N, CA and C atoms as a LAMMPS dump frame, in Angstrom:
ITEM: TIMESTEP
0
ITEM: NUMBER OF ATOMS
498
ITEM: BOX BOUNDS ff ff ff
-5.0000000000000000e+02 5.0000000000000000e+02
-5.0000000000000000e+02 5.0000000000000000e+02
-5.0000000000000000e+02 5.0000000000000000e+02
ITEM: ATOMS id mol type element x y z
1 1 1 N 424.111 -214.057 217.543
2 1 2 C 423.681 -213.098 218.531
3 1 3 C 424.826 -213.898 219.795
4 2 1 N 423.3 -214.869 220.028
5 2 2 C 423.651 -215.707 221.56
6 2 3 C 424.914 -216.627 221.018
7 3 1 N 424.591 -217.047 219.383
8 3 2 C 425.755 -218.279 219.768
9 3 3 C 426.966 -217.122 219.795
10 4 1 N 427.44 -216.073 219.429
11 4 2 C 429.143 -215.923 219.767
12 4 3 C 429.387 -215.286 220.645
13 5 1 N 428.307 -215.61 222.343
14 5 2 C 428.619 -214.885 223.857
15 5 3 C 428.31 -216.226 224.348
16 6 1 N 428.057 -217.12 223.714
17 6 2 C 427.897 -218.855 224.636
18 6 3 C 429.601 -219.422 224.664
19 7 1 N 430.715 -218.917 223.951
20 7 2 C 432.505 -220.305 224.56
21 7 3 C 432.467 -218.599 225.091
22 8 1 N 432.22 -216.936 225.081
23 8 2 C 432.961 -216.661 226.066
24 8 3 C 432.273 -217.177 227.832
25 9 1 N 431.245 -217.666 227.539
26 9 2 C 430.511 -217.802 228.945
27 9 3 C 431.301 -219.648 229.169
28 10 1 N 431.231 -219.835 228.435
29 10 2 C 431.91 -221.452 229.048
30 10 3 C 433.203 -221.234 229.003
31 11 1 N 433.864 -220.541 228.501
32 11 2 C 435.926 -220.049 228.25
33 11 3 C 435.536 -219.373 229.767
34 12 1 N 434.523 -218.925 230.237
35 12 2 C 434.666 -217.954 231.895
36 12 3 C 434.305 -218.861 233.146
37 13 1 N 433.488 -220.359 232.334
38 13 2 C 432.674 -220.843 233.495
39 13 3 C 434.627 -221.729 233.649
40 14 1 N 435.306 -222.686 232.336
41 14 2 C 435.635 -223.063 232.313
42 14 3 C 436.915 -222.305 233.572
43 15 1 N 437.111 -221.041 232.987
44 15 2 C 439.113 -220.309 233.587
45 15 3 C 437.91 -220.514 235.19
46 16 1 N 436.812 -220.43 235.651
47 16 2 C 436.577 -220.214 236.665
48 16 3 C 436.376 -221.633 237.815
49 17 1 N 436.546 -223.24 237.333
50 17 2 C 436.05 -224.398 237.381
51 17 3 C 437.566 -224.671 238.298
52 18 1 N 438.416 -223.269 237.561
53 18 2 C 440.42 -224.724 238.327
54 18 3 C 440.992 -223.99 237.046
55 19 1 N 442.238 -223.987 237.069
56 19 2 C 443.506 -224.023 235.87
57 19 3 C 443.682 -222.67 236.792
58 20 1 N 445.036 -222.033 236.147
59 20 2 C 445.472 -221.268 236.153
60 20 3 C 445.333 -220.408 236.142
61 21 1 N 443.934 -220.229 235.246
62 21 2 C 443.497 -218.67 234.707
63 21 3 C 442.831 -217.748 235.89
64 22 1 N 441.46 -217.308 235.956
65 22 2 C 441.666 -216.576 237.192
66 22 3 C 441.348 -216.827 238.753
67 23 1 N 440.713 -217.66 238.757
68 23 2 C 439.934 -218.059 239.962
69 23 3 C 441.91 -218.548 240.367
70 24 1 N 442.384 -218.968 240.212
71 24 2 C 443.702 -218.987 240.684
72 24 3 C 444.775 -218.163 241.615
73 25 1 N 444.734 -217.796 239.793
74 25 2 C 445.806 -215.551 239.782
75 25 3 C 445.601 -214.528 241.141
76 26 1 N 443.715 -214.751 240.717
77 26 2 C 443.337 -214.213 241.982
78 26 3 C 443.477 -214.281 243.304
79 27 1 N 443.242 -215.531 243.57
80 27 2 C 443.696 -216.329 245.167
81 27 3 C 445.143 -216.286 245.205
82 28 1 N 446.11 -216.119 244.225
83 28 2 C 447.126 -215.985 244.566
84 28 3 C 447.841 -214.43 245.062
85 29 1 N 446.801 -213.893 243.989
86 29 2 C 447.359 -212.285 244.559
87 29 3 C 446.452 -211.641 245.863
88 30 1 N 445.219 -212.344 246.071
89 30 2 C 445.28 -211.925 247.719
90 30 3 C 445.489 -212.561 248.699
91 31 1 N 446.356 -214.337 248.461
92 31 2 C 447.459 -214.577 249.417
93 31 3 C 448.687 -214.161 249.891
94 32 1 N 449.013 -213.054 248.161
95 32 2 C 449.83 -212.884 248.851
96 32 3 C 449.175 -210.658 249.099
97 33 1 N 448.378 -211.273 249.798
98 33 2 C 448.169 -210.246 251.272
99 33 3 C 448.105 -208.087 249.733
100 34 1 N 447.153 -208.633 248.69
101 34 2 C 447.052 -207.621 247.24
102 34 3 C 446.166 -207.866 246.435
103 35 1 N 444.519 -208.129 247.722
104 35 2 C 443.589 -207.112 247.111
105 35 3 C 442.573 -207.231 245.496
106 36 1 N 443.349 -205.632 245.334
107 36 2 C 442.47 -204.393 244.91
108 36 3 C 443.687 -204.733 243.007
109 37 1 N 443.994 -205.268 243.516
110 37 2 C 445.258 -206.426 242.014
111 37 3 C 444.127 -207.517 241.522
112 38 1 N 444.502 -208.323 242.966
113 38 2 C 442.62 -209.508 242.423
114 38 3 C 441.61 -208.845 242.081
115 39 1 N 440.855 -207.947 242.174
116 39 2 C 439.953 -207.31 241.82
117 39 3 C 439.524 -206.711 240.904
118 40 1 N 441.369 -205.905 240.618
119 40 2 C 441.078 -205.313 239.11
120 40 3 C 441.15 -206.38 237.728
121 41 1 N 442.024 -207.486 238.624
122 41 2 C 442.08 -208.364 237.668
123 41 3 C 440.526 -209.24 237.209
124 42 1 N 440.152 -209.21 238.297
125 42 2 C 438.453 -209.906 237.826
126 42 3 C 437.805 -209.098 237.619
127 43 1 N 438.194 -208.005 237.119
128 43 2 C 436.521 -206.837 236.531
129 43 3 C 436.846 -207.146 234.962
130 44 1 N 437.597 -207.794 234.745
131 44 2 C 438.051 -208.055 233.25
132 44 3 C 438.218 -209.453 232.847
133 45 1 N 437.491 -210.148 233.614
134 45 2 C 437.375 -211.241 233.356
135 45 3 C 435.877 -212.088 232.128
136 46 1 N 435.154 -211.144 232.047
137 46 2 C 434.271 -211.762 231.017
138 46 3 C 433.14 -211.492 231.703
139 47 1 N 432.237 -212.341 231.113
140 47 2 C 430.989 -212.643 231.93
141 47 3 C 431.585 -213.422 233.078
142 48 1 N 430.444 -212.923 234.092
143 48 2 C 430.507 -213.173 235.82
144 48 3 C 429.88 -214.854 236.067
145 49 1 N 430.473 -215.338 236.855
146 49 2 C 430.355 -216.873 237.035
147 49 3 C 429.503 -216.548 238.702
148 50 1 N 428.64 -217.62 239.321
149 50 2 C 428.743 -217.744 240.605
150 50 3 C 430.499 -217.153 242.069
151 51 1 N 431.33 -218.39 242.131
152 51 2 C 432.677 -218.58 242.235
153 51 3 C 433.617 -216.566 241.275
154 52 1 N 433.521 -216.72 240.115
155 52 2 C 433.787 -214.935 239.37
156 52 3 C 433.599 -213.884 241.09
157 53 1 N 432.209 -213.951 240.523
158 53 2 C 431.319 -213.547 241.937
159 53 3 C 431.669 -213.422 243.045
160 54 1 N 431.464 -214.749 243.856
161 54 2 C 432.379 -213.962 244.8
162 54 3 C 433.551 -214.079 245.217
163 55 1 N 434.628 -214.263 244.832
164 55 2 C 435.75 -213.898 244.538
165 55 3 C 435.474 -212.267 244.131
166 56 1 N 435.381 -211.811 243.485
167 56 2 C 434.6 -210.615 244.241
168 56 3 C 435.097 -210.018 245.121
169 57 1 N 433.672 -210.339 245.627
170 57 2 C 432.995 -210.095 246.804
171 57 3 C 433.873 -209.755 247.775
172 58 1 N 435.096 -211.423 247.944
173 58 2 C 435.688 -211.861 248.721
174 58 3 C 437.505 -210.305 249.152
175 59 1 N 437.438 -209.96 247.175
176 59 2 C 437.979 -208.62 247.266
177 59 3 C 438.147 -207.663 248.041
178 60 1 N 436.116 -207.164 247.619
179 60 2 C 436.337 -206.301 248.06
180 60 3 C 435.756 -206.082 250.102
181 61 1 N 435.899 -207.665 250.459
182 61 2 C 435.447 -207.648 251.844
183 61 3 C 436.748 -207.532 252.776
184 62 1 N 438.123 -207.895 251.761
185 62 2 C 440.051 -207.94 252.315
186 62 3 C 439.572 -206.419 252.702
187 63 1 N 439.418 -205.412 250.75
188 63 2 C 440.12 -204.324 250.699
189 63 3 C 438.929 -203.156 251.99
190 64 1 N 438.122 -203.78 252.258
191 64 2 C 437 -203.446 254.333
192 64 3 C 435.651 -202.925 252.925
193 65 1 N 435.746 -202.983 252.177
194 65 2 C 434.613 -202.36 251.186
195 65 3 C 433.338 -203.567 251.604
196 66 1 N 433.092 -203.37 252.851
197 66 2 C 431.772 -204.438 253.592
198 66 3 C 430.705 -204.286 253.022
199 67 1 N 430.044 -202.921 253
200 67 2 C 428.933 -202.511 252.028
201 67 3 C 428.875 -203.382 250.306
202 68 1 N 429.67 -202.174 249.796
203 68 2 C 429.792 -203.033 248.438
204 68 3 C 429.236 -204.876 248.878
205 69 1 N 430.727 -205.425 249.255
206 69 2 C 430.396 -206.921 249.337
207 69 3 C 429.16 -207.354 249.228
208 70 1 N 428.359 -207.041 250.487
209 70 2 C 427.377 -207.638 250.97
210 70 3 C 426.011 -206.973 249.582
211 71 1 N 426.321 -205.993 249.33
212 71 2 C 425.824 -205.523 247.307
213 71 3 C 425.902 -206.692 246.683
214 72 1 N 427.45 -207.782 247.046
215 72 2 C 427.722 -208.494 245.554
216 72 3 C 427.249 -210.23 246.062
217 73 1 N 427.549 -210.682 247.166
218 73 2 C 426.818 -211.446 248.257
219 73 3 C 425.816 -211.145 248.032
220 74 1 N 424.861 -210.723 247.926
221 74 2 C 423.667 -210.837 248.408
222 74 3 C 422.441 -211.805 246.98
223 75 1 N 423.084 -211.131 246.362
224 75 2 C 422.459 -212.205 244.606
225 75 3 C 423.038 -212.974 244.186
226 76 1 N 424.46 -214.143 245.082
227 76 2 C 424.414 -214.927 245.012
228 76 3 C 423.817 -215.765 246.103
229 77 1 N 423.757 -215.534 246.9
230 77 2 C 422.102 -216.559 248.039
231 77 3 C 421.202 -215.393 248.469
232 78 1 N 420.285 -214.549 248.406
233 78 2 C 419.241 -215.312 248.706
234 78 3 C 418.355 -215.033 247.694
235 79 1 N 417.681 -216.015 248.1
236 79 2 C 416.142 -215.653 247.777
237 79 3 C 415.427 -214.213 246.936
238 80 1 N 415.07 -214.45 245.447
239 80 2 C 414.344 -213.407 245.224
240 80 3 C 413.369 -212.869 245.671
241 81 1 N 413.551 -211.751 246.333
242 81 2 C 412.737 -211.006 246.23
243 81 3 C 412.387 -211.264 248.268
244 82 1 N 413.304 -211.501 248.744
245 82 2 C 413.13 -212.771 249.911
246 82 3 C 414.25 -211.571 250.923
247 83 1 N 414.561 -211.902 252.051
248 83 2 C 416.134 -211.45 253.394
249 83 3 C 416.418 -213.302 253.662
250 84 1 N 415.983 -214.125 253.2
251 84 2 C 416.248 -215.786 253.769
252 84 3 C 417.466 -215.99 252.341
253 85 1 N 418.557 -217.211 253.619
254 85 2 C 419.67 -217.485 252.866
255 85 3 C 418.911 -218.663 251.628
256 86 1 N 419.111 -219.053 250.199
257 86 2 C 418.644 -220.018 249.547
258 86 3 C 419.734 -221.395 249.956
259 87 1 N 419.001 -222.312 249.952
260 87 2 C 419.375 -223.082 250.711
261 87 3 C 420.421 -224.017 249.478
262 88 1 N 420.058 -223.667 248.462
263 88 2 C 421.462 -224.162 247.428
264 88 3 C 422.649 -223.391 247.201
265 89 1 N 422.459 -222.617 247.702
266 89 2 C 423.605 -221.246 247.384
267 89 3 C 424.913 -222.13 248.466
268 90 1 N 426.398 -221.979 247.826
269 90 2 C 427.803 -222.43 248.174
270 90 3 C 427.23 -222.076 249.503
271 91 1 N 427.596 -222.853 250.457
272 91 2 C 427.973 -222.672 252.308
273 91 3 C 428.776 -221.71 252.278
274 92 1 N 430.083 -221.403 250.676
275 92 2 C 431.388 -219.961 251.391
276 92 3 C 430.749 -219.186 251.214
277 93 1 N 429.48 -219.065 250.102
278 93 2 C 429.013 -217.671 249.594
279 93 3 C 427.863 -217.223 250.416
280 94 1 N 427.639 -218.498 251.44
281 94 2 C 426.541 -217.827 252.006
282 94 3 C 427.433 -217.211 253.91
283 95 1 N 428.82 -217.964 254.2
284 95 2 C 429.485 -217.38 255.273
285 95 3 C 430.264 -216.381 254.121
286 96 1 N 430.576 -216.245 253.757
287 96 2 C 431.015 -214.856 253.041
288 96 3 C 430.438 -213.776 253.663
289 97 1 N 428.745 -213.346 252.932
290 97 2 C 427.261 -212.734 253.254
291 97 3 C 427.858 -212.633 254.31
292 98 1 N 427.285 -213.888 255.547
293 98 2 C 427.449 -212.78 257.029
294 98 3 C 428.52 -212.243 257.331
295 99 1 N 429.6 -212.611 256.73
296 99 2 C 431.092 -211.792 257.41
297 99 3 C 430.733 -210.244 256.623
298 100 1 N 430.161 -210.396 255.551
299 100 2 C 430.223 -209.022 254.701
300 100 3 C 428.338 -208.113 255.931
301 101 1 N 428.024 -208.509 256.002
302 101 2 C 427.592 -208.247 256.847
303 101 3 C 427.207 -207.82 258.604
304 102 1 N 428.259 -208.704 259.033
305 102 2 C 428.511 -208.225 260.446
306 102 3 C 430.549 -207.478 259.955
307 103 1 N 430.677 -207.254 259.643
308 103 2 C 431.916 -205.967 258.891
309 103 3 C 431.359 -205.113 258.931
310 104 1 N 429.647 -204.797 257.86
311 104 2 C 429.097 -203.887 256.867
312 104 3 C 428.038 -202.899 258.523
313 105 1 N 428.409 -203.374 259.648
314 105 2 C 427.75 -202.853 260.887
315 105 3 C 426.906 -203.47 261.06
316 106 1 N 425.836 -204.711 259.959
317 106 2 C 424.479 -205.192 260.241
318 106 3 C 424.257 -206.604 260.921
319 107 1 N 424.49 -205.715 262.21
320 107 2 C 425.087 -206.819 263.335
321 107 3 C 423.43 -208.048 263.389
322 108 1 N 422.245 -207.994 263.239
323 108 2 C 421.053 -208.851 263.826
324 108 3 C 421.55 -209.548 262.511
325 109 1 N 422.292 -209.192 261.222
326 109 2 C 421.691 -209.29 259.763
327 109 3 C 422.183 -210.857 259.686
328 110 1 N 423.602 -209.926 260.129
329 110 2 C 425.062 -210.734 260.506
330 110 3 C 424.636 -212.119 260.614
331 111 1 N 424.229 -212.104 262.465
332 111 2 C 423.467 -213.35 263.346
333 111 3 C 422.82 -214.231 262.991
334 112 1 N 421.613 -213.178 261.876
335 112 2 C 420.996 -214.825 261.366
336 112 3 C 421.641 -215.304 259.664
337 113 1 N 422.261 -214.894 259.113
338 113 2 C 422.408 -215.046 257.853
339 113 3 C 423.915 -216.049 258.503
340 114 1 N 424.561 -215.668 259.458
341 114 2 C 425.506 -216.975 260.367
342 114 3 C 424.312 -218.301 260.581
343 115 1 N 423.713 -217.973 261.195
344 115 2 C 422.183 -219.048 261.712
345 115 3 C 421.537 -219.372 260.706
346 116 1 N 421.4 -219.511 259.486
347 116 2 C 421.33 -220.24 258.184
348 116 3 C 421.961 -221.296 257.122
349 117 1 N 423.381 -220.401 258.145
350 117 2 C 424.001 -221.596 256.934
351 117 3 C 424.597 -222.791 257.22
352 118 1 N 424.304 -223.781 258.88
353 118 2 C 424.395 -224.548 259.362
354 118 3 C 425.013 -225.35 259.228
355 119 1 N 426.939 -225.16 258.633
356 119 2 C 427.688 -226.057 258.201
357 119 3 C 428.925 -225.729 259.163
358 120 1 N 429.136 -225.991 260.806
359 120 2 C 428.962 -224.967 261.328
360 120 3 C 430.848 -225.723 261.734
361 121 1 N 431.039 -226.745 260.236
362 121 2 C 432.779 -227.656 260.886
363 121 3 C 433.224 -226.476 259.654
364 122 1 N 432.859 -225.895 259.176
365 122 2 C 433.83 -224.839 258.258
366 122 3 C 434.64 -224.042 258.87
367 123 1 N 435.233 -223.541 258.87
368 123 2 C 436.928 -222.932 259.452
369 123 3 C 436.381 -221.52 259.409
370 124 1 N 435.926 -221.231 258.235
371 124 2 C 434.956 -219.204 258.134
372 124 3 C 434.32 -218.893 259.097
373 125 1 N 432.728 -219.964 259.192
374 125 2 C 431.998 -220.674 260.236
375 125 3 C 432.564 -220.022 261.594
376 126 1 N 433.306 -221.07 261.457
377 126 2 C 433.612 -221.222 263.381
378 126 3 C 434.928 -220.392 263.521
379 127 1 N 435.92 -219.25 262.662
380 127 2 C 436.634 -217.612 262.924
381 127 3 C 434.798 -216.866 262.985
382 128 1 N 433.697 -217.09 262.531
383 128 2 C 433.156 -215.966 262.901
384 128 3 C 432.007 -215.567 264.17
385 129 1 N 432.059 -217.022 264.036
386 129 2 C 431.631 -217.627 265.506
387 129 3 C 431.976 -217.601 266.967
388 130 1 N 433.318 -217.637 266.836
389 130 2 C 434.312 -216.921 267.305
390 130 3 C 433.919 -215.424 267.528
391 131 1 N 434.168 -215.214 266.518
392 131 2 C 434.362 -213.226 266.682
393 131 3 C 432.802 -213.262 267.415
394 132 1 N 432.331 -213.433 267.492
395 132 2 C 430.172 -213.26 267.697
396 132 3 C 431.07 -213.504 269.451
397 133 1 N 430.833 -214.409 269.174
398 133 2 C 431.068 -214.963 270.973
399 133 3 C 432.11 -213.778 271.598
400 134 1 N 433.367 -213.474 271.311
401 134 2 C 433.914 -212.661 271.685
402 134 3 C 433.067 -211.502 272.205
403 135 1 N 433.217 -210.996 270.954
404 135 2 C 431.679 -209.947 270.814
405 135 3 C 430.817 -209.508 272.074
406 136 1 N 429.979 -210.401 272.394
407 136 2 C 428.782 -210.752 273.141
408 136 3 C 429.51 -210.181 274.899
409 137 1 N 430.276 -211.724 274.721
410 137 2 C 431.581 -211.722 276.594
411 137 3 C 432.345 -209.856 276.68
412 138 1 N 431.303 -209.404 275.835
413 138 2 C 432.768 -207.727 276.064
414 138 3 C 431.86 -207.27 276.056
415 139 1 N 430.411 -207.639 276.567
416 139 2 C 429.437 -206.19 276.654
417 139 3 C 428.995 -206.809 277.726
418 140 1 N 429.09 -205.061 278.33
419 140 2 C 428.124 -205.62 279.493
420 140 3 C 426.631 -205.57 280.288
421 141 1 N 426.368 -206.402 281.084
422 141 2 C 425.199 -206.677 281.577
423 141 3 C 424.153 -205.619 281.337
424 142 1 N 424.64 -204.129 281.124
425 142 2 C 423.856 -203.217 280.331
426 142 3 C 423.454 -203.036 278.644
427 143 1 N 424.202 -203.51 278.551
428 143 2 C 424.967 -203.243 276.829
429 143 3 C 424.326 -203.799 276.881
430 144 1 N 423.889 -205.919 276.943
431 144 2 C 423.862 -206.665 276.149
432 144 3 C 422.014 -206.569 276.399
433 145 1 N 421.617 -206.502 278.075
434 145 2 C 419.887 -206.325 277.776
435 145 3 C 419.56 -205.486 276.675
436 146 1 N 420.652 -203.39 276.839
437 146 2 C 419.946 -203.406 276.552
438 146 3 C 419.714 -203.171 274.181
439 147 1 N 420.923 -204.235 274.199
440 147 2 C 420.648 -204.706 272.937
441 147 3 C 419.592 -206.379 272.736
442 148 1 N 419.375 -206.503 273.306
443 148 2 C 418.519 -207.479 273.332
444 148 3 C 417.318 -207.118 273.067
445 149 1 N 416.936 -206.04 274.085
446 149 2 C 415.445 -205.181 273.751
447 149 3 C 415.139 -204.52 272.265
448 150 1 N 416.581 -204.799 271.706
449 150 2 C 416.105 -204.255 270.148
450 150 3 C 417.336 -202.856 269.778
451 151 1 N 417.51 -202.317 270.958
452 151 2 C 418.762 -200.801 270.911
453 151 3 C 419.49 -201.952 269.676
454 152 1 N 420.464 -200.684 269.707
455 152 2 C 421.281 -201.104 268.74
456 152 3 C 422.975 -201.688 269.178
457 153 1 N 423.579 -202.09 268.888
458 153 2 C 424.575 -201.897 269.3
459 153 3 C 425.98 -201.758 269.574
460 154 1 N 426.613 -202.074 270.536
461 154 2 C 427.01 -201.439 271.506
462 154 3 C 428.198 -201.006 270.375
463 155 1 N 428.987 -201.862 269.712
464 155 2 C 430.032 -201.933 268.521
465 155 3 C 430.124 -203.053 267.729
466 156 1 N 430.709 -202.631 266.627
467 156 2 C 430.401 -203.083 265.686
468 156 3 C 431.603 -205.429 266.241
469 157 1 N 430.606 -206.109 265.427
470 157 2 C 431.374 -207.176 265.598
471 157 3 C 432.908 -206.89 265.488
472 158 1 N 434 -207.027 266.038
473 158 2 C 435.435 -207.563 265.758
474 158 3 C 435.458 -208.414 264.85
475 159 1 N 436.215 -208.611 263.869
476 159 2 C 435.64 -210.088 262.858
477 159 3 C 437.764 -210.099 262.685
478 160 1 N 438.337 -211.274 263.131
479 160 2 C 440.309 -211.496 262.659
480 160 3 C 440.686 -212.3 260.91
481 161 1 N 441.244 -211.878 260.989
482 161 2 C 442.32 -212.428 259.375
483 161 3 C 441.703 -211.996 258.526
484 162 1 N 442.013 -212.674 257.466
485 162 2 C 442.083 -212.397 256.079
486 162 3 C 439.526 -212.525 256.759
487 163 1 N 439.185 -212.263 255.346
488 163 2 C 437.473 -211.194 255.53
489 163 3 C 437.377 -212.489 254.638
490 164 1 N 436.066 -213.706 254.379
491 164 2 C 435.902 -214.089 252.851
492 164 3 C 436.867 -215.538 252.185
493 165 1 N 436.505 -216.59 252.03
494 165 2 C 436.961 -217.202 251.179
495 165 3 C 436.883 -217.568 250.159
496 166 1 N 437.104 -218.369 249.256
497 166 2 C 436.836 -218.845 247.486
498 166 3 C 436.491 -220.127 248.03
């Protein structure tokens, strides 16, 4: 039975690695503003690979389902049993996880994940940092003080544009 499953897993990886199959079709749908169709396509894809799982999380982010996206990305980026990012996790997976946390209203977790990414040259990371900077700049002195003393953030971080990168 295991041998009959291996070719399907290899096909899923081959599709994820490039070529018009799955990821390119899903990416085209995302560019066309159709994340629901992309998500439906990915749901029928067979065995998940990290790239297909990441694409699923991006679709959920763009559908406004940040909490579900956090759950999807968590399995890709966290060391088992911890809240620490895996150092070998793909940079786009880590930045997508940070974006999902911020979009879900988990500002502290999103900021911590963003600090752990370390790839400041990535456009996605620069965009997230700019959004956080605008969010902080928009706080009054008292809001900032209350937040730094452990209070809840005064408002969620407003994220611009299409969230997530494949």
